[in-house]
VEXSE-476569 format. One record per residue (C-alpha): residue number from 1; residue in one letter; z, x, y. Coordinates in Angstrom, 3 decimals, always signed. Layout:
N
(NUM "A" (Z X Y)),
...
***
This chain:
480
(1 "M" (+3.319 -35.716 -13.526)),
(2 "T" (+2.178 -34.240 -10.215)),
(3 "E" (-1.161 -33.901 -8.489)),
(4 "P" (-3.235 -30.773 -9.149)),
(5 "R" (-2.421 -28.151 -6.544)),
(6 "M" (-3.139 -24.617 -5.442)),
(7 "I" (-0.636 -21.849 -4.714)),
(8 "E" (-1.700 -19.068 -2.384)),
(9 "I" (-0.086 -15.630 -2.176)),
(10 "S" (-1.234 -14.307 +1.175)),
(11 "P" (-1.095 -11.511 +1.904)),
(12 "V" (-0.527 -9.508 -1.265)),
(13 "T" (+2.174 -7.037 -0.225)),
(14 "R" (+2.807 -3.348 -0.839)),
(15 "V" (-0.878 -2.588 -1.332)),
(16 "E" (-3.407 -0.951 +1.005)),
(17 "G" (-5.635 -3.492 +2.763)),
(18 "H" (-5.792 -7.261 +2.923)),
(19 "G" (-6.063 -9.571 -0.060)),
(20 "K" (-4.724 -12.834 -1.368)),
(21 "V" (-4.240 -14.587 -4.698)),
(22 "T" (-5.023 -18.224 -5.385)),
(23 "I" (-3.473 -19.941 -8.406)),
(24 "H" (-4.779 -23.357 -9.406)),
(25 "L" (-2.379 -25.644 -11.270)),
(26 "D" (-3.307 -28.858 -13.097)),
(27 "A" (-1.346 -32.105 -12.995)),
(28 "E" (+1.121 -30.727 -15.540)),
(29 "N" (+1.706 -27.529 -13.574)),
(30 "R" (-0.302 -25.432 -16.014)),
(31 "V" (-2.338 -22.552 -14.607)),
(32 "E" (-6.050 -23.317 -14.804)),
(33 "E" (-7.363 -20.375 -12.790)),
(34 "A" (-5.995 -17.433 -10.852)),
(35 "R" (-8.003 -15.023 -8.741)),
(36 "L" (-7.544 -12.015 -6.521)),
(37 "H" (-9.558 -12.475 -3.324)),
(38 "I" (-10.487 -9.574 -1.067)),
(39 "V" (-10.817 -11.154 +2.343)),
(40 "E" (-11.642 -8.198 +4.598)),
(41 "F" (-15.048 -6.606 +5.147)),
(42 "R" (-15.616 -3.033 +6.350)),
(43 "G" (-19.385 -2.527 +6.059)),
(44 "F" (-19.499 +1.272 +5.649)),
(45 "E" (-22.571 +1.225 +3.413)),
(46 "R" (-24.515 -0.296 +6.296)),
(47 "F" (-23.355 +1.545 +9.373)),
(48 "I" (-23.398 +5.014 +7.739)),
(49 "R" (-27.176 +4.713 +7.781)),
(50 "G" (-28.787 +6.745 +10.528)),
(51 "R" (-25.903 +9.200 +10.781)),
(52 "L" (-26.534 +12.895 +10.150)),
(53 "M" (-25.689 +14.221 +6.706)),
(54 "W" (-23.282 +16.776 +8.205)),
(55 "E" (-21.213 +13.967 +9.712)),
(56 "V" (-20.855 +11.935 +6.541)),
(57 "P" (-17.889 +13.736 +4.869)),
(58 "V" (-15.863 +13.158 +8.041)),
(59 "I" (-17.005 +9.613 +8.838)),
(60 "V" (-16.442 +8.076 +5.393)),
(61 "Q" (-12.768 +9.042 +5.490)),
(62 "R" (-12.258 +6.205 +7.960)),
(63 "L" (-12.538 +3.814 +5.048)),
(64 "C" (-8.852 +4.448 +4.438)),
(65 "G" (-5.805 +6.252 +5.812)),
(66 "I" (-4.227 +6.685 +2.370)),
(67 "C" (-7.109 +8.219 +0.422)),
(68 "P" (-9.348 +9.816 +3.086)),
(69 "V" (-9.386 +13.123 +1.213)),
(70 "S" (-10.945 +11.447 -1.819)),
(71 "H" (-13.857 +10.103 +0.237)),
(72 "H" (-14.115 +13.413 +2.102)),
(73 "I" (-14.558 +15.402 -1.114)),
(74 "A" (-16.819 +12.892 -2.885)),
(75 "A" (-19.136 +12.781 +0.134)),
(76 "A" (-19.074 +16.578 +0.449)),
(77 "K" (-20.077 +16.901 -3.204)),
(78 "A" (-23.012 +14.560 -2.584)),
(79 "M" (-24.034 +16.595 +0.455)),
(80 "D" (-23.785 +19.800 -1.611)),
(81 "M" (-26.540 +18.386 -3.779)),
(82 "I" (-28.670 +17.516 -0.749)),
(83 "A" (-28.092 +21.001 +0.647)),
(84 "G" (-29.419 +22.358 -2.653)),
(85 "V" (-26.088 +23.784 -3.787)),
(86 "D" (-25.335 +23.288 -7.481)),
(87 "Q" (-22.501 +25.821 -7.643)),
(88 "L" (-19.995 +26.499 -4.881)),
(89 "T" (-18.503 +29.920 -4.280)),
(90 "P" (-15.215 +30.492 -6.157)),
(91 "T" (-13.219 +30.293 -2.917)),
(92 "A" (-14.891 +27.062 -1.825)),
(93 "E" (-14.433 +25.285 -5.145)),
(94 "K" (-10.819 +26.366 -5.538)),
(95 "M" (-9.944 +25.388 -1.980)),
(96 "R" (-11.451 +21.947 -2.573)),
(97 "R" (-9.592 +21.616 -5.841)),
(98 "L" (-6.339 +22.552 -4.122)),
(99 "M" (-7.037 +19.919 -1.473)),
(100 "H" (-7.805 +17.330 -4.150)),
(101 "Y" (-4.702 +18.045 -6.230)),
(102 "G" (-2.588 +17.773 -3.085)),
(103 "Q" (-4.193 +14.407 -2.367)),
(104 "V" (-3.717 +12.989 -5.858)),
(105 "M" (-0.127 +14.237 -5.940)),
(106 "Q" (+0.922 +12.776 -2.582)),
(107 "S" (-0.893 +9.474 -3.159)),
(108 "H" (+0.709 +8.948 -6.581)),
(109 "V" (+4.149 +9.813 -5.194)),
(110 "L" (+3.663 +7.365 -2.329)),
(111 "H" (+2.698 +4.582 -4.700)),
(112 "F" (+5.349 +5.181 -7.327)),
(113 "F" (+8.343 +5.558 -5.041)),
(114 "H" (+7.446 +3.508 -1.975)),
(115 "L" (+5.415 +0.653 -3.467)),
(116 "A" (+6.269 +0.284 -7.173)),
(117 "A" (+9.824 +1.625 -7.489)),
(118 "P" (+11.513 -1.341 -5.743)),
(119 "D" (+10.216 -3.616 -8.519)),
(120 "L" (+11.062 -1.203 -11.325)),
(121 "L" (+14.550 -0.363 -10.053)),
(122 "F" (+15.713 -3.777 -8.840)),
(123 "G" (+13.678 -6.191 -10.974)),
(124 "F" (+10.516 -8.206 -10.387)),
(125 "G" (+12.536 -11.277 -9.470)),
(126 "A" (+14.998 -9.550 -7.141)),
(127 "P" (+15.318 -10.986 -3.617)),
(128 "A" (+12.394 -10.026 -1.405)),
(129 "E" (+14.679 -8.296 +1.091)),
(130 "K" (+15.828 -6.002 -1.740)),
(131 "R" (+12.390 -4.887 -2.888)),
(132 "N" (+11.545 -2.121 -0.413)),
(133 "I" (+11.781 +1.637 -0.028)),
(134 "F" (+14.712 +1.392 +2.394)),
(135 "E" (+16.862 -0.196 -0.311)),
(136 "V" (+15.765 +2.520 -2.729)),
(137 "I" (+16.917 +5.160 -0.234)),
(138 "R" (+20.177 +3.314 +0.449)),
(139 "E" (+21.136 +2.884 -3.213)),
(140 "K" (+19.603 +6.088 -4.574)),
(141 "P" (+19.601 +8.552 -1.650)),
(142 "E" (+18.765 +11.631 -3.729)),
(143 "L" (+15.771 +9.876 -5.286)),
(144 "G" (+14.664 +8.685 -1.853)),
(145 "K" (+14.958 +12.190 -0.388)),
(146 "R" (+12.914 +13.671 -3.192)),
(147 "A" (+10.232 +11.012 -2.745)),
(148 "V" (+9.854 +11.904 +0.924)),
(149 "L" (+9.840 +15.679 +0.355)),
(150 "M" (+7.417 +15.544 -2.581)),
(151 "R" (+4.935 +13.554 -0.566)),
(152 "K" (+5.449 +15.914 +2.377)),
(153 "Y" (+4.554 +18.842 +0.109)),
(154 "G" (+1.280 +17.190 -0.916)),
(155 "Q" (+0.393 +16.318 +2.663)),
(156 "E" (+1.029 +19.892 +3.780)),
(157 "I" (-1.332 +21.106 +1.045)),
(158 "I" (-3.954 +18.774 +2.504)),
(159 "E" (-3.302 +20.028 +6.019)),
(160 "A" (-3.647 +23.647 +4.914)),
(161 "T" (-6.979 +23.011 +3.156)),
(162 "A" (-8.569 +20.235 +5.226)),
(163 "G" (-7.252 +21.116 +8.681)),
(164 "K" (-5.317 +17.848 +9.106)),
(165 "K" (-3.125 +15.687 +6.919)),
(166 "I" (-5.359 +12.672 +7.593)),
(167 "H" (-9.104 +12.720 +8.240)),
(168 "G" (-9.608 +16.472 +7.907)),
(169 "T" (-12.773 +18.538 +8.168)),
(170 "G" (-12.270 +21.246 +5.526)),
(171 "A" (-15.090 +20.383 +3.119)),
(172 "I" (-18.608 +20.847 +4.472)),
(173 "P" (-22.020 +20.628 +2.756)),
(174 "G" (-22.229 +23.683 +0.536)),
(175 "G" (-18.606 +24.753 +0.728)),
(176 "I" (-15.482 +24.920 +2.860)),
(177 "N" (-14.805 +25.996 +6.448)),
(178 "A" (-11.671 +28.137 +5.931)),
(179 "N" (-9.673 +29.903 +3.244)),
(180 "L" (-5.907 +29.808 +2.667)),
(181 "P" (-3.873 +32.385 +4.671)),
(182 "L" (-1.275 +34.365 +2.736)),
(183 "E" (+1.618 +33.030 +4.814)),
(184 "K" (+0.727 +29.467 +3.878)),
(185 "R" (+0.338 +30.423 +0.244)),
(186 "D" (+3.795 +31.998 +0.256)),
(187 "H" (+5.271 +28.941 +1.964)),
(188 "F" (+4.025 +26.661 -0.800)),
(189 "L" (+5.032 +29.050 -3.582)),
(190 "S" (+8.603 +29.220 -2.253)),
(191 "T" (+9.345 +25.635 -3.344)),
(192 "I" (+6.792 +25.024 -6.114)),
(193 "D" (+9.281 +25.380 -8.978)),
(194 "E" (+11.693 +22.922 -7.374)),
(195 "M" (+8.846 +20.455 -6.848)),
(196 "I" (+7.800 +20.696 -10.496)),
(197 "A" (+11.397 +20.061 -11.598)),
(198 "W" (+11.581 +17.000 -9.362)),
(199 "V" (+8.298 +15.687 -10.720)),
(200 "Q" (+9.572 +16.089 -14.267)),
(201 "D" (+12.592 +13.960 -13.350)),
(202 "A" (+10.325 +11.312 -11.826)),
(203 "L" (+8.123 +11.384 -14.923)),
(204 "K" (+11.193 +10.773 -17.075)),
(205 "L" (+12.078 +7.790 -14.883)),
(206 "A" (+8.617 +6.252 -15.387)),
(207 "R" (+8.561 +7.069 -19.103)),
(208 "D" (+12.049 +5.703 -19.777)),
(209 "Y" (+11.313 +2.482 -17.897)),
(210 "T" (+8.165 +1.922 -19.947)),
(211 "L" (+9.889 +2.530 -23.270)),
(212 "E" (+13.117 +0.695 -22.439)),
(213 "H" (+11.129 -2.363 -21.346)),
(214 "A" (+8.562 -2.087 -24.141)),
(215 "E" (+8.401 -5.823 -24.830)),
(216 "L" (+7.850 -6.682 -21.159)),
(217 "V" (+5.312 -3.885 -20.672)),
(218 "A" (+3.328 -4.804 -23.777)),
(219 "G" (+2.800 -8.385 -22.665)),
(220 "F" (+2.594 -8.056 -18.892)),
(221 "G" (-0.999 -8.364 -17.671)),
(222 "S" (-2.093 -6.272 -20.630)),
(223 "F" (-5.235 -6.671 -22.712)),
(224 "P" (-7.832 -4.553 -24.511)),
(225 "S" (-10.675 -3.233 -22.360)),
(226 "N" (-13.239 -0.490 -22.004)),
(227 "Y" (-12.292 +2.647 -20.044)),
(228 "L" (-14.306 +5.025 -17.858)),
(229 "S" (-13.622 +8.426 -16.285)),
(230 "L" (-14.914 +11.922 -15.751)),
(231 "V" (-14.012 +14.490 -18.389)),
(232 "R" (-14.594 +18.223 -18.355)),
(233 "E" (-18.052 +19.150 -19.545)),
(234 "S" (-17.059 +21.856 -21.997)),
(235 "D" (-14.330 +20.130 -23.998)),
(236 "G" (-13.525 +16.621 -22.712)),
(237 "A" (-10.303 +17.665 -20.984)),
(238 "L" (-8.910 +15.805 -17.984)),
(239 "D" (-10.687 +17.043 -14.831)),
(240 "L" (-9.960 +15.231 -11.593)),
(241 "Y" (-12.498 +17.172 -9.498)),
(242 "H" (-15.634 +17.512 -11.626)),
(243 "G" (-17.144 +16.667 -15.001)),
(244 "N" (-19.342 +14.209 -16.858)),
(245 "L" (-18.880 +10.495 -17.497)),
(246 "R" (-17.170 +9.238 -20.645)),
(247 "A" (-16.676 +5.566 -21.546)),
(248 "L" (-14.627 +4.331 -24.504)),
(249 "N" (-14.198 +0.842 -25.913)),
(250 "S" (-10.862 -0.792 -26.625)),
(251 "S" (-10.633 +0.906 -30.030)),
(252 "G" (-11.262 +4.346 -28.572)),
(253 "D" (-14.848 +4.620 -29.810)),
(254 "E" (-17.385 +6.214 -27.499)),
(255 "I" (-19.733 +3.930 -25.578)),
(256 "F" (-21.295 +6.975 -23.956)),
(257 "D" (-20.089 +10.523 -23.472)),
(258 "Q" (-20.875 +13.603 -21.372)),
(259 "V" (-23.360 +11.732 -19.209)),
(260 "P" (-24.047 +13.655 -15.969)),
(261 "Y" (-22.666 +11.596 -13.119)),
(262 "S" (-26.012 +11.819 -11.332)),
(263 "R" (-27.100 +9.185 -13.885)),
(264 "Y" (-24.258 +6.764 -13.136)),
(265 "H" (-26.735 +4.076 -12.037)),
(266 "E" (-28.228 +4.037 -15.546)),
(267 "M" (-24.804 +3.431 -17.078)),
(268 "I" (-23.257 +0.785 -14.823)),
(269 "V" (-24.402 -2.206 -12.766)),
(270 "E" (-22.585 -3.872 -9.863)),
(271 "D" (-22.320 -7.669 -10.121)),
(272 "V" (-21.301 -10.026 -7.300)),
(273 "R" (-19.223 -13.213 -7.204)),
(274 "S" (-19.218 -15.931 -4.556)),
(275 "W" (-15.482 -15.769 -3.847)),
(276 "S" (-14.934 -12.060 -3.113)),
(277 "Y" (-16.415 -9.299 -0.967)),
(278 "M" (-15.622 -6.868 -3.785)),
(279 "K" (-18.223 -6.298 -6.500)),
(280 "F" (-17.697 -6.447 -10.278)),
(281 "P" (-19.233 -3.440 -12.077)),
(282 "F" (-20.010 -3.462 -15.800)),
(283 "I" (-21.505 -1.104 -18.387)),
(284 "T" (-25.213 -1.846 -18.513)),
(285 "A" (-25.594 -1.593 -22.281)),
(286 "L" (-22.819 -4.149 -22.910)),
(287 "G" (-23.647 -6.717 -20.233)),
(288 "P" (-21.349 -8.451 -17.724)),
(289 "D" (-19.221 -10.347 -20.248)),
(290 "A" (-18.317 -7.461 -22.545)),
(291 "G" (-19.102 -4.481 -20.326)),
(292 "W" (-16.330 -4.609 -17.732)),
(293 "Y" (-13.956 -1.655 -17.831)),
(294 "R" (-10.926 -0.092 -16.201)),
(295 "V" (-10.416 +3.223 -14.409)),
(296 "G" (-7.410 +5.085 -13.001)),
(297 "P" (-4.447 +7.051 -14.364)),
(298 "L" (-4.035 +5.133 -17.631)),
(299 "A" (-7.792 +5.049 -18.211)),
(300 "R" (-7.890 +8.827 -17.749)),
(301 "M" (-5.050 +9.279 -20.235)),
(302 "N" (-7.089 +7.189 -22.683)),
(303 "T" (-10.402 +8.977 -22.180)),
(304 "A" (-9.268 +12.610 -21.852)),
(305 "S" (-9.220 +14.664 -25.045)),
(306 "F" (-6.305 +16.670 -23.672)),
(307 "I" (-4.838 +18.077 -20.428)),
(308 "D" (-5.238 +21.797 -19.756)),
(309 "T" (-1.774 +22.359 -18.247)),
(310 "P" (+1.066 +22.655 -20.784)),
(311 "L" (+3.746 +20.382 -19.341)),
(312 "A" (+1.341 +17.565 -18.540)),
(313 "N" (-0.389 +17.923 -21.912)),
(314 "A" (+2.916 +17.488 -23.742)),
(315 "A" (+3.584 +14.379 -21.649)),
(316 "H" (+0.059 +13.135 -22.412)),
(317 "Q" (+0.687 +13.466 -26.149)),
(318 "D" (+3.986 +11.613 -25.715)),
(319 "L" (+2.207 +8.722 -24.007)),
(320 "R" (-0.591 +8.613 -26.586)),
(321 "A" (+1.959 +8.477 -29.409)),
(322 "V" (+3.085 +5.041 -28.211)),
(323 "S" (-0.340 +3.638 -29.131)),
(324 "N" (-0.710 +5.845 -32.222)),
(325 "G" (-3.295 +8.041 -30.560)),
(326 "G" (-5.552 +5.162 -29.539)),
(327 "P" (-6.050 +3.664 -26.074)),
(328 "N" (-2.960 +2.267 -24.385)),
(329 "H" (-3.773 -1.139 -22.876)),
(330 "S" (-0.455 -1.828 -21.110)),
(331 "T" (-1.114 -2.311 -17.405)),
(332 "L" (+2.422 -1.259 -16.434)),
(333 "A" (+1.957 +2.010 -18.350)),
(334 "N" (-0.152 +3.089 -15.375)),
(335 "H" (+3.112 +4.183 -13.740)),
(336 "W" (+3.894 +6.559 -16.606)),
(337 "A" (+0.323 +7.875 -16.579)),
(338 "R" (+0.453 +8.291 -12.801)),
(339 "M" (+3.448 +10.596 -12.998)),
(340 "I" (+1.849 +12.641 -15.780)),
(341 "E" (-0.992 +13.275 -13.355)),
(342 "V" (+1.441 +14.316 -10.622)),
(343 "L" (+2.871 +16.889 -13.011)),
(344 "H" (-0.647 +18.072 -13.891)),
(345 "C" (-1.498 +18.417 -10.200)),
(346 "M" (+1.625 +20.449 -9.519)),
(347 "E" (+0.845 +22.797 -12.411)),
(348 "K" (-2.714 +23.185 -11.098)),
(349 "I" (-1.448 +23.799 -7.556)),
(350 "R" (+0.854 +26.554 -8.827)),
(351 "D" (-2.005 +28.217 -10.712)),
(352 "L" (-4.312 +28.045 -7.699)),
(353 "L" (-1.713 +29.393 -5.294)),
(354 "N" (-1.491 +32.480 -7.497)),
(355 "D" (-5.272 +32.931 -7.507)),
(356 "P" (-6.522 +35.568 -5.010)),
(357 "D" (-9.841 +33.726 -4.696)),
(358 "L" (-8.121 +31.413 -2.209)),
(359 "Q" (-8.139 +34.298 +0.272)),
(360 "G" (-11.843 +35.028 -0.280)),
(361 "T" (-14.281 +35.087 +2.628)),
(362 "D" (-17.442 +33.815 +0.901)),
(363 "L" (-17.068 +30.161 +1.861)),
(364 "V" (-20.524 +28.521 +1.944)),
(365 "A" (-23.473 +28.579 -0.467)),
(366 "S" (-27.051 +27.543 +0.264)),
(367 "G" (-30.115 +26.349 -1.631)),
(368 "D" (-33.325 +24.380 -1.423)),
(369 "R" (-33.006 +21.128 +0.496)),
(370 "R" (-33.138 +17.822 -1.446)),
(371 "E" (-33.397 +14.215 -0.328)),
(372 "E" (-30.757 +12.651 -2.589)),
(373 "G" (-27.183 +13.479 -3.462)),
(374 "I" (-24.486 +11.973 -5.691)),
(375 "G" (-20.856 +13.043 -5.612)),
(376 "V" (-18.250 +11.786 -8.081)),
(377 "I" (-14.561 +12.626 -8.408)),
(378 "E" (-11.488 +11.091 -9.990)),
(379 "A" (-9.582 +9.749 -6.989)),
(380 "P" (-5.903 +8.780 -7.395)),
(381 "R" (-6.888 +5.202 -8.205)),
(382 "G" (-9.792 +6.138 -10.486)),
(383 "N" (-13.451 +7.052 -10.527)),
(384 "L" (-15.085 +7.315 -7.078)),
(385 "I" (-18.866 +7.442 -6.580)),
(386 "H" (-20.727 +8.399 -3.389)),
(387 "H" (-24.540 +8.179 -3.438)),
(388 "Y" (-26.789 +9.016 -0.454)),
(389 "R" (-30.409 +9.584 +0.475)),
(390 "V" (-31.489 +11.363 +3.671)),
(391 "D" (-34.810 +11.748 +5.454)),
(392 "E" (-36.558 +14.803 +6.869)),
(393 "N" (-34.410 +14.524 +10.020)),
(394 "D" (-31.176 +14.782 +7.984)),
(395 "Q" (-30.381 +11.121 +8.725)),
(396 "V" (-28.884 +8.940 +6.002)),
(397 "T" (-31.285 +6.233 +4.798)),
(398 "Y" (-29.272 +4.933 +1.823)),
(399 "C" (-25.592 +4.760 +0.952)),
(400 "N" (-23.911 +3.312 -2.125)),
(401 "L" (-20.166 +3.614 -2.709)),
(402 "I" (-18.385 +2.477 -5.858)),
(403 "V" (-14.665 +2.989 -5.394)),
(404 "S" (-11.849 +2.889 -7.908)),
(405 "T" (-10.585 -0.547 -6.943)),
(406 "T" (-14.083 -1.985 -7.339)),
(407 "H" (-14.295 -0.583 -10.878)),
(408 "N" (-10.948 -2.291 -11.603)),
(409 "N" (-11.858 -5.631 -10.053)),
(410 "E" (-12.331 -7.563 -13.293)),
(411 "G" (-9.245 -5.986 -14.836)),
(412 "M" (-7.085 -6.910 -11.857)),
(413 "N" (-8.311 -10.495 -11.916)),
(414 "R" (-7.579 -10.790 -15.623)),
(415 "A" (-4.127 -9.325 -15.091)),
(416 "V" (-3.446 -11.827 -12.308)),
(417 "K" (-4.380 -14.749 -14.534)),
(418 "D" (-2.472 -13.411 -17.544)),
(419 "V" (+0.759 -13.021 -15.575)),
(420 "A" (+0.298 -16.346 -13.779)),
(421 "V" (-0.134 -18.190 -17.081)),
(422 "K" (+2.901 -16.520 -18.679)),
(423 "H" (+5.285 -16.749 -15.734)),
(424 "L" (+4.192 -19.808 -13.729)),
(425 "S" (+2.673 -22.334 -16.134)),
(426 "G" (+4.717 -25.456 -16.743)),
(427 "R" (+7.370 -24.638 -14.132)),
(428 "D" (+8.516 -27.522 -11.953)),
(429 "Q" (+9.535 -25.114 -9.213)),
(430 "I" (+7.749 -21.894 -8.299)),
(431 "T" (+10.013 -19.272 -6.736)),
(432 "E" (+9.095 -16.243 -4.648)),
(433 "G" (+10.341 -14.035 -7.468)),
(434 "M" (+7.930 -15.659 -9.910)),
(435 "L" (+5.053 -15.061 -7.516)),
(436 "N" (+6.099 -11.426 -7.159)),
(437 "H" (+5.378 -11.008 -10.864)),
(438 "V" (+1.714 -11.595 -10.023)),
(439 "E" (+1.864 -8.995 -7.256)),
(440 "V" (+3.512 -6.509 -9.619)),
(441 "A" (+0.467 -6.756 -11.893)),
(442 "I" (-1.839 -6.015 -8.953)),
(443 "R" (+0.322 -3.156 -7.678)),
(444 "A" (+0.184 -1.439 -11.087)),
(445 "Y" (-3.458 -0.652 -10.280)),
(446 "D" (-2.475 +0.756 -6.859)),
(447 "P" (-5.478 -1.006 -5.307)),
(448 "C" (-7.027 +0.162 -2.057)),
(449 "L" (-8.604 -3.026 -0.771)),
(450 "S" (-10.038 -1.514 +2.412)),
(451 "C" (-11.975 +1.069 +0.393)),
(452 "A" (-13.346 -1.646 -1.871)),
(453 "T" (-14.875 -3.831 +0.849)),
(454 "H" (-17.505 -1.493 +2.196)),
(455 "A" (-20.496 -3.357 +0.783)),
(456 "L" (-22.270 -6.573 +1.646)),
(457 "G" (-21.508 -9.101 -1.074)),
(458 "Q" (-22.433 -12.751 -1.442)),
(459 "M" (-19.289 -14.345 -0.052)),
(460 "P" (-20.397 -16.941 +2.519)),
(461 "L" (-19.027 -17.354 +6.020)),
(462 "K" (-17.437 -20.807 +6.140)),
(463 "V" (-16.217 -22.501 +9.322)),
(464 "E" (-14.292 -25.792 +9.175)),
(465 "L" (-13.362 -27.972 +12.163)),
(466 "F" (-10.308 -30.209 +11.786)),
(467 "G" (-9.286 -33.074 +14.063)),
(468 "A" (-5.825 -33.588 +15.533)),
(469 "D" (-4.896 -35.840 +12.615)),
(470 "G" (-5.739 -33.092 +10.121)),
(471 "S" (-8.979 -34.657 +8.907)),
(472 "L" (-12.083 -32.530 +8.357)),
(473 "V" (-14.535 -33.214 +11.177)),
(474 "D" (-17.332 -30.777 +10.361)),
(475 "S" (-18.112 -27.801 +8.137)),
(476 "R" (-20.780 -25.113 +8.239)),
(477 "T" (-21.527 -22.450 +5.646)),
(478 "Q" (-23.744 -19.436 +6.222)),
(479 "S" (-24.585 -16.771 +3.656)),
(480 "I" (-24.212 -13.248 +5.014)),
***
């Protein structure tokens, strides 16, 4: 029998941002507790205050270099409301949608091929030096080439609609600042069919992995939960850009449905814990113990009534059949769901590129000024909420951001503990490959840890002074 001990995975790799996992083992090497700690702090909710409303859609992108477009559009939608604009012009809305589909597509491709594929192709316990995108390219050069070119296509869509691939300026309060020139449209149309074919192959790869490893997938960090997303107002279809809130329980029954996202604060509450800068949201009506939920690709597949593009809808039905039409709770099935969404985005991009409204010249709408605005979209990682208030000088006085990774906080922590218990408990020797199993569970959520640490939580600042012999000399703790 050994002494109780703690294992630390720091940093968690192949995710955006900085985090660590602590796993507490008892004297018999059984896992007692396992937690995902977010150890960085960005503070955007504080320092956005005082900035002009026109600046906000550009500034908030600095939360992240991977999903800046998501913050750009969510903030722009909030500023639309403040500018008194309830309906954009057709050109403005379709340009924003094109930008958003390009963002979701390139982000999902980046995650699947560059971050997740090394685990799926080579095994969770493969040597660490094997689990990287360079090995994927070396062993499967055609797959690696497609991964690079598919992401390039999505980034070029962003550049054409936002002005830059990263931290663009395309969306402004009330609309958009440019339309899509015909030469750019034709450039994208020239390869769209090839891109869709490649995405279908990638979708098959994700689907086949999930089905061929059904026993592993079913028991790997998987558990029943509630699910939350936007759905289209008219019919409950998947809509990544706009819609109302729908929440389902683990059986697929509605908790609430078609709630305007301007009422999000009536539906969910953000809880705090002492050991993380990231908050823990829950559904108000269910309370913190039963009300936690998950968001993201798999959650959207569970909540959407259908998908309005034919190829993606057929894939959606295929996924739903695995769980007999009910919610799919398998964390690793996020990869399959993610590639269904890439296919949906590509179908939407093709439709939009053939829409003459993209060359329209009516770009900005106007209305009666308001003091409060809320913008919500479905970002690649899940539901994203931006909420602002401004004063008579157009300066921001209040900012609240609830990002996808924050919504998933409880789910990720439960997945970490589930995998740790199943793969580490009772082992006399813990290998790096075993620890990677825990990281695989986290990576399935594609967390963006930088985005999730914008708020001031309750985690204390702790400073410890150790002597030369390793003994603790003094300790000070200060709540911040």
